N, C-alpha and C positions, 0 to 999 in steps of 0.2 A: 535420251528418252527418259522421262521420269515415271517411276512406278510408285503408286500410293502404298505406303506401309501402314498396316493395321498393327500399331504398337501393342495395344492391349492383347490382341489375339496372339502375337508372338510371345509376350510374357507368359500368357496362359499356357501356350504349348511347351515352353521351356520348363515351367513349373510342373506341369503334368508329366512330362517325360522324366524329369529327375525324381519327382515324388513317386511315380509309378514303378521305378526301378526296372524299366523295360528297355533293353538294348535296342529293340526295333523302333521304339519311339524316339530314342536319341538319334538313331540312324536316319529316321524320317525328317529330322530337323536340319540335317547337314548335307552338304554335297559330298560326292565320293572322294574328293581330294581336299577335304576340310583341313584347315591349319588352326590348331588350338594351342594356347599357352597360358600359363598362370604362374604366380610366384611360388607355388608348391611343387613345381616340376623342374627338374634340372634341364630338360630340353623340351622343345615344342613337340606336340603330337600331330602327326600328319596322316590323314585317312580315317575312315569310319571306325575300323577296328581298334586302332590305338586310342582314339578318343573315347569310345565306349568302354574299353578296358580301364582307362583312367577314371571315368565316372563310376565304374563298378567297384574300384578300390575305395572310393568314398562311401558307397553303399555298404560295403563290407565293414569298414572301420566305424561307421556311424549308422548302425542299423535303424535307428529311429530318426535319422536326419530329416529335417523339413526345410523347405525353401519357400520364401515368400517375397513378393515385390515390396519394395520400400518406397516406391514413388512411381510416377508415370514413366513410360518409355519415352526416351528422348531420341529424336531422329532428325536427319537432314531432309526428310521428305523423299529421299531417293533410295539409298542402299546402306547407309550407315546408321546403326541403332545402338543405344546404350540402355542397358537394363539394370536399374538399381535393385539389388537383391540382398537378402539376408539368409544365411544358412545357419541352422542351429540343430544341435543334437548331442548325444553322449558318445564320447570316444570309448567304445567298449570292445574293440578288436584291433589287432595290429594294423598299422598303416605303413607299409614298406618296412623300414628298419625300426620304426617307432612302435614300441609295445603299447598296448591299451593303457590309457592313463585313468580311465573311469572318471574323466572330468567332462564338464559341459562346455561346449563351444558355441559361441554366439558371434558369427563372423559376417560383417557387412562387406559388400563388394559391388563393383560395377562391371558388368559383362558388356564389353564393347564388341559389336559384331559388324562385319561387312557381309551383306547378303548377296546372293547370286543375282543374275540379270532379271529373274522373275520376281525377286524380293520375297521368295517363299522359303528358301533354304539358306542356312548359314554357311558361307564360304570361308570366312576367317573370323576367329574369335579370340579375345584376350580378356582374361579375368584380372581386374585390379583389386587387390585385397591386401590387408595388413598382415604380413607373415609374422612380424614380431608380436603383434597382439594375439595372434593365434597360438604362438609358441608359449606366451605367458599364460594364456587361459588353460592350455593343456599341461602346464607345469614343466615344460621343457626349459624355459628361461625364467629367471626370477622377476618378480614385479619391480618396476622402476622405483627407486628410492629405498628399497629394503636392504638389509645387511647383505643378503645374497647378491643383490645387484651391485653393491659397492665392492664386494669381494671379487666379483667377476670383472669389474672394471679395473680393479687393481692388478689382477692377473694379466689382463690385456695391456697393461701399461698406461692406463688413463689416470691412475691414482685414485684416491678416495675422495669423492666429491663431498663437500661440506654444504650444509644448509639445505639439504633436500629432504 
């Protein structure tokens, strides 16, 4: 059975829920047994409370964070959707073990979701984003090609790269 997906409405709901910093809005987006993972978490988050706790960490670390769609919702016409997004804001509070860097983050990503049978709630979601680019923007890792990058590569045993 095919259920028509309103991709733009789903993007709008995700953006409103994250931008509104409202745990109830996030909970309304997902099923009770939601499974969520991203490259910034060591393990997947299962269930409404762990997912909302994870999003709340983002709100705390980036109090001015904004999220926007960077393209149309892509979907298979049934239950799989991909939402191209961009998150940006200032890292002004600790994020887990990472202290505030007071740096601006501009992170593009793709949120791929499997919807429930009604195509109204997210059952499974995975964010694809560039963790290395985020670490460089926040000053955790040196920018590619810099002296710091070459020193880090030498320490890791890759030697010093020439011509970069």
